[in-house]
C-alpha positions in Angstrom: 0.0 0.0 0.0 2.8 2.4 0.9 4.6 1.5 -2.4 1.5 2.5 -4.4 1.2 5.8 -2.6 4.8 6.5 -3.1 4.5 5.7 -6.8 1.4 7.8 -7.1 3.1 10.7 -5.3 6.2 10.4 -7.6 4.0 10.3 -10.7 2.0 13.3 -9.6 5.2 15.2 -8.8 6.7 14.3 -12.2 3.6 15.5 -14.0 2.6 18.6 -12.1 6.0 20.0 -11.1 6.9 21.1 -14.7 3.4 22.5 -15.1 3.6 24.5 -11.9 7.0 25.8 -12.8 5.9 27.0 -16.2 2.8 28.6 -14.6 5.0 30.4 -12.0 7.3 31.7 -14.8 4.3 33.0 -16.8 2.8 34.6 -13.6 6.0 36.4 -12.9 6.2 37.7 -16.4 2.6 38.9 -16.2 3.2 40.7 -12.8 6.3 42.5 -14.2 4.3 43.9 -17.1 6.2 41.9 -19.7 4.9 39.6 -22.3 5.9 35.9 -21.9 8.5 35.6 -24.7 9.3 36.7 -28.3 8.1 33.3 -29.4 4.8 33.6 -27.7 4.4 37.1 -29.2 4.5 35.5 -32.5 7.5 37.7 -33.3 5.0 40.5 -34.2 6.8 43.4 -32.5 7.7 45.8 -35.2 5.4 44.3 -37.8 2.4 45.8 -39.4 -0.8 45.1 -37.4 -3.3 42.7 -38.9 -6.5 44.0 -40.4 -9.9 43.1 -38.9 -13.5 44.3 -38.6 -15.9 43.6 -35.8 -19.2 45.0 -34.6 -19.9 47.3 -31.6 -22.9 46.8 -29.2 -25.2 48.5 -31.7 -24.1 46.1 -34.5 -22.1 48.8 -36.4 -19.0 47.2 -37.9 -15.7 49.0 -37.3 -12.4 48.3 -38.9 -9.1 48.8 -37.1 -8.0 51.0 -40.0 -10.5 53.6 -38.8 -7.8 54.6 -36.3 -4.9 54.7 -38.6 -2.4 57.5 -37.7 -3.2 57.2 -34.0 -1.4 55.3 -31.2 -3.8 52.4 -30.5 -4.1 50.4 -27.4 -6.1 47.3 -28.4 -7.5 45.5 -25.3 -9.1 42.1 -25.4 -11.3 41.5 -22.4 -14.4 39.7 -21.1 -17.0 40.6 -18.4 -16.1 37.5 -16.3 -12.4 38.4 -16.3 -11.4 40.0 -12.9 -8.2 41.6 -14.1 -10.1 43.1 -17.0 -12.5 44.7 -14.6 -9.6 46.3 -12.8 -7.9 47.8 -15.8 -10.9 49.2 -17.6 -11.4 52.2 -15.3 -7.7 53.1 -15.8 -8.0 52.8 -19.5 -11.0 55.2 -19.4 -8.9 57.8 -17.5 -5.9 57.4 -19.9 -8.2 57.7 -23.0 -9.5 61.0 -21.5 -6.0 62.2 -20.8 -4.4 61.4 -24.2 -7.3 61.5 -26.7 -6.2 65.0 -27.9 -2.7 63.7 -28.5 -3.9 61.0 -30.9 -4.3 58.0 -28.5 -7.2 55.7 -29.1 -8.1 52.8 -26.9 -10.2 50.1 -28.5 -11.7 47.3 -26.5 -12.6 43.9 -27.9 -15.0 42.1 -25.7 -15.2 38.3 -26.0 -18.8 38.2 -24.9 -22.4 38.6 -26.1 -23.5 42.3 -26.6 -26.2 42.1 -23.9 -23.8 40.8 -21.4 -21.3 43.6 -22.2 -24.0 46.3 -21.9 -25.1 44.9 -18.5 -21.5 44.6 -17.3 -20.5 48.1 -18.3 -23.7 49.5 -16.6 -23.0 47.5 -13.4 -19.3 48.6 -13.5 -20.5 52.2 -13.5 -17.9 53.2 -16.1 -19.0 55.3 -19.0 -16.6 54.2 -21.7 -15.1 57.0 -23.7 -13.6 54.6 -26.2 -15.1 52.1 -28.7 -15.7 48.5 -27.7 -16.1 45.9 -30.4 -18.0 42.8 -29.4 -17.6 39.3 -30.7 -17.2 35.8 -29.5 -15.6 33.4 -31.9 -14.4 36.1 -34.2 -12.7 38.0 -31.4 -10.7 34.9 -30.5 -9.5 34.6 -34.1 -8.5 38.3 -34.1 -6.6 37.8 -30.8 -4.7 34.9 -32.3 -3.8 37.1 -35.3 -2.3 39.6 -32.8 -0.2 36.9 -31.1 -2.5 35.6 -28.4 -2.1 31.9 -29.1 -2.5 31.2 -25.3 -6.0 32.7 -25.1 -4.9 34.9 -22.1 -7.3 37.7 -20.9 -6.8 40.5 -20.6 -4.5 40.9 -23.5 -3.4 44.2 -24.9 -1.5 45.3 -28.0 0.0 48.7 -28.4 0.2 49.9 -32.0 2.2 53.0 -33.1 1.1 55.7 -35.5 2.5 53.8 -38.4 0.4 50.8 -37.7 3.3 48.7 -36.3 3.0 46.6 -33.2 5.1 48.2 -30.4 4.2 46.1 -27.4 2.2 43.0 -26.5 0.9 42.5 -23.0 -0.3 39.2 -21.5 -2.4 39.8 -18.4 -3.4 42.9 -16.6 -1.7 46.2 -17.5 -1.2 48.7 -14.7 -2.1 52.3 -15.2 1.5 53.4 -14.6 2.9 50.8 -17.1 0.3 51.8 -19.8 1.2 55.5 -19.2 4.9 54.8 -19.7 4.3 52.9 -22.9 2.0 55.6 -24.3 4.5 58.3 -23.5 7.2 56.6 -25.5 5.0 56.7 -28.6 3.8 60.2 -28.4 
Protein backbone atom coordinates (compact mmCIF):
# COMPACT_ATOMS: atom_id res chain seq x y z
CA UNK A 1 0.00 0.00 0.00
CA UNK A 2 2.80 2.44 0.88
CA UNK A 3 4.59 1.54 -2.35
CA UNK A 4 1.48 2.45 -4.37
CA UNK A 5 1.17 5.78 -2.57
CA UNK A 6 4.84 6.53 -3.12
CA UNK A 7 4.51 5.67 -6.81
CA UNK A 8 1.41 7.84 -7.13
CA UNK A 9 3.12 10.70 -5.33
CA UNK A 10 6.17 10.42 -7.59
CA UNK A 11 4.00 10.28 -10.72
CA UNK A 12 2.02 13.31 -9.56
CA UNK A 13 5.23 15.18 -8.83
CA UNK A 14 6.71 14.35 -12.23
CA UNK A 15 3.57 15.46 -14.05
CA UNK A 16 2.61 18.57 -12.10
CA UNK A 17 6.00 20.01 -11.10
CA UNK A 18 6.88 21.13 -14.66
CA UNK A 19 3.37 22.54 -15.12
CA UNK A 20 3.58 24.49 -11.86
CA UNK A 21 7.04 25.76 -12.77
CA UNK A 22 5.86 27.04 -16.17
CA UNK A 23 2.79 28.61 -14.56
CA UNK A 24 4.96 30.43 -12.04
CA UNK A 25 7.26 31.71 -14.81
CA UNK A 26 4.27 33.01 -16.78
CA UNK A 27 2.80 34.56 -13.63
CA UNK A 28 6.04 36.38 -12.85
CA UNK A 29 6.20 37.72 -16.41
CA UNK A 30 2.59 38.95 -16.18
CA UNK A 31 3.25 40.66 -12.85
CA UNK A 32 6.30 42.46 -14.22
CA UNK A 33 4.31 43.89 -17.12
CA UNK A 34 6.20 41.94 -19.74
CA UNK A 35 4.93 39.55 -22.34
CA UNK A 36 5.90 35.92 -21.95
CA UNK A 37 8.50 35.65 -24.70
CA UNK A 38 9.27 36.69 -28.25
CA UNK A 39 8.13 33.27 -29.43
CA UNK A 40 4.76 33.63 -27.71
CA UNK A 41 4.37 37.11 -29.16
CA UNK A 42 4.52 35.47 -32.54
CA UNK A 43 7.46 37.73 -33.35
CA UNK A 44 4.96 40.47 -34.17
CA UNK A 45 6.78 43.36 -32.52
CA UNK A 46 7.73 45.84 -35.23
CA UNK A 47 5.44 44.27 -37.82
CA UNK A 48 2.36 45.82 -39.40
CA UNK A 49 -0.82 45.15 -37.43
CA UNK A 50 -3.31 42.68 -38.92
CA UNK A 51 -6.52 44.05 -40.43
CA UNK A 52 -9.90 43.13 -38.93
CA UNK A 53 -13.48 44.34 -38.64
CA UNK A 54 -15.88 43.65 -35.75
CA UNK A 55 -19.24 45.05 -34.63
CA UNK A 56 -19.91 47.26 -31.62
CA UNK A 57 -22.85 46.75 -29.24
CA UNK A 58 -25.19 48.48 -31.71
CA UNK A 59 -24.14 46.14 -34.51
CA UNK A 60 -22.14 48.78 -36.39
CA UNK A 61 -19.05 47.24 -37.93
CA UNK A 62 -15.71 48.98 -37.33
CA UNK A 63 -12.36 48.31 -38.93
CA UNK A 64 -9.05 48.76 -37.12
CA UNK A 65 -8.02 51.00 -40.03
CA UNK A 66 -10.50 53.64 -38.76
CA UNK A 67 -7.84 54.65 -36.27
CA UNK A 68 -4.85 54.70 -38.64
CA UNK A 69 -2.42 57.47 -37.71
CA UNK A 70 -3.19 57.17 -33.99
CA UNK A 71 -1.45 55.33 -31.19
CA UNK A 72 -3.84 52.45 -30.50
CA UNK A 73 -4.08 50.38 -27.36
CA UNK A 74 -6.10 47.33 -28.40
CA UNK A 75 -7.45 45.54 -25.33
CA UNK A 76 -9.06 42.08 -25.43
CA UNK A 77 -11.29 41.47 -22.41
CA UNK A 78 -14.41 39.71 -21.08
CA UNK A 79 -17.00 40.57 -18.44
CA UNK A 80 -16.09 37.54 -16.33
CA UNK A 81 -12.38 38.42 -16.27
CA UNK A 82 -11.45 39.99 -12.90
CA UNK A 83 -8.16 41.61 -14.06
CA UNK A 84 -10.06 43.05 -17.04
CA UNK A 85 -12.50 44.70 -14.64
CA UNK A 86 -9.62 46.30 -12.76
CA UNK A 87 -7.89 47.80 -15.79
CA UNK A 88 -10.91 49.20 -17.64
CA UNK A 89 -11.40 52.24 -15.33
CA UNK A 90 -7.69 53.08 -15.75
CA UNK A 91 -8.02 52.84 -19.53
CA UNK A 92 -11.00 55.21 -19.42
CA UNK A 93 -8.86 57.75 -17.53
CA UNK A 94 -5.91 57.36 -19.90
CA UNK A 95 -8.16 57.72 -22.96
CA UNK A 96 -9.51 60.96 -21.55
CA UNK A 97 -6.01 62.24 -20.78
CA UNK A 98 -4.43 61.39 -24.15
CA UNK A 99 -7.26 61.55 -26.70
CA UNK A 100 -6.21 65.00 -27.93
CA UNK A 101 -2.68 63.68 -28.50
CA UNK A 102 -3.89 61.01 -30.88
CA UNK A 103 -4.26 58.03 -28.55
CA UNK A 104 -7.16 55.66 -29.13
CA UNK A 105 -8.10 52.79 -26.85
CA UNK A 106 -10.17 50.10 -28.53
CA UNK A 107 -11.72 47.32 -26.49
CA UNK A 108 -12.57 43.94 -27.94
CA UNK A 109 -14.97 42.09 -25.69
CA UNK A 110 -15.18 38.31 -25.97
CA UNK A 111 -18.80 38.21 -24.85
CA UNK A 112 -22.37 38.62 -26.05
CA UNK A 113 -23.48 42.25 -26.60
CA UNK A 114 -26.22 42.09 -23.94
CA UNK A 115 -23.77 40.76 -21.38
CA UNK A 116 -21.33 43.57 -22.16
CA UNK A 117 -23.99 46.28 -21.90
CA UNK A 118 -25.10 44.94 -18.51
CA UNK A 119 -21.51 44.58 -17.34
CA UNK A 120 -20.54 48.13 -18.26
CA UNK A 121 -23.68 49.49 -16.62
CA UNK A 122 -22.96 47.50 -13.44
CA UNK A 123 -19.32 48.59 -13.45
CA UNK A 124 -20.49 52.20 -13.48
CA UNK A 125 -17.95 53.17 -16.10
CA UNK A 126 -19.02 55.26 -19.02
CA UNK A 127 -16.60 54.19 -21.68
CA UNK A 128 -15.06 56.95 -23.71
CA UNK A 129 -13.58 54.57 -26.23
CA UNK A 130 -15.11 52.08 -28.65
CA UNK A 131 -15.69 48.49 -27.65
CA UNK A 132 -16.10 45.94 -30.35
CA UNK A 133 -17.96 42.81 -29.38
CA UNK A 134 -17.62 39.31 -30.71
CA UNK A 135 -17.21 35.83 -29.46
CA UNK A 136 -15.55 33.39 -31.86
CA UNK A 137 -14.42 36.12 -34.25
CA UNK A 138 -12.67 37.99 -31.43
CA UNK A 139 -10.72 34.88 -30.51
CA UNK A 140 -9.45 34.65 -34.08
CA UNK A 141 -8.49 38.34 -34.07
CA UNK A 142 -6.65 37.85 -30.76
CA UNK A 143 -4.73 34.93 -32.29
CA UNK A 144 -3.78 37.05 -35.30
CA UNK A 145 -2.35 39.59 -32.82
CA UNK A 146 -0.21 36.94 -31.12
CA UNK A 147 -2.47 35.65 -28.35
CA UNK A 148 -2.12 31.94 -29.08
CA UNK A 149 -2.48 31.22 -25.35
CA UNK A 150 -5.97 32.75 -25.08
CA UNK A 151 -4.93 34.94 -22.12
CA UNK A 152 -7.27 37.68 -20.91
CA UNK A 153 -6.81 40.51 -20.57
CA UNK A 154 -4.52 40.86 -23.54
CA UNK A 155 -3.36 44.21 -24.88
CA UNK A 156 -1.49 45.27 -27.99
CA UNK A 157 0.03 48.71 -28.42
CA UNK A 158 0.19 49.92 -32.02
CA UNK A 159 2.21 52.96 -33.08
CA UNK A 160 1.06 55.71 -35.45
CA UNK A 161 2.52 53.83 -38.43
CA UNK A 162 0.40 50.76 -37.67
CA UNK A 163 3.29 48.72 -36.30
CA UNK A 164 2.97 46.60 -33.19
CA UNK A 165 5.06 48.22 -30.45
CA UNK A 166 4.18 46.11 -27.39
CA UNK A 167 2.22 43.00 -26.50
CA UNK A 168 0.95 42.49 -22.96
CA UNK A 169 -0.31 39.20 -21.54
CA UNK A 170 -2.40 39.78 -18.43
CA UNK A 171 -3.37 42.91 -16.57
CA UNK A 172 -1.67 46.18 -17.48
CA UNK A 173 -1.20 48.67 -14.67
CA UNK A 174 -2.07 52.30 -15.24
CA UNK A 175 1.54 53.37 -14.64
CA UNK A 176 2.91 50.83 -17.10
CA UNK A 177 0.34 51.81 -19.76
CA UNK A 178 1.23 55.46 -19.17
CA UNK A 179 4.95 54.78 -19.68
CA UNK A 180 4.26 52.85 -22.90
CA UNK A 181 2.02 55.58 -24.31
CA UNK A 182 4.49 58.34 -23.49
CA UNK A 183 7.21 56.56 -25.47
CA UNK A 184 5.05 56.67 -28.61
CA UNK A 185 3.76 60.24 -28.38
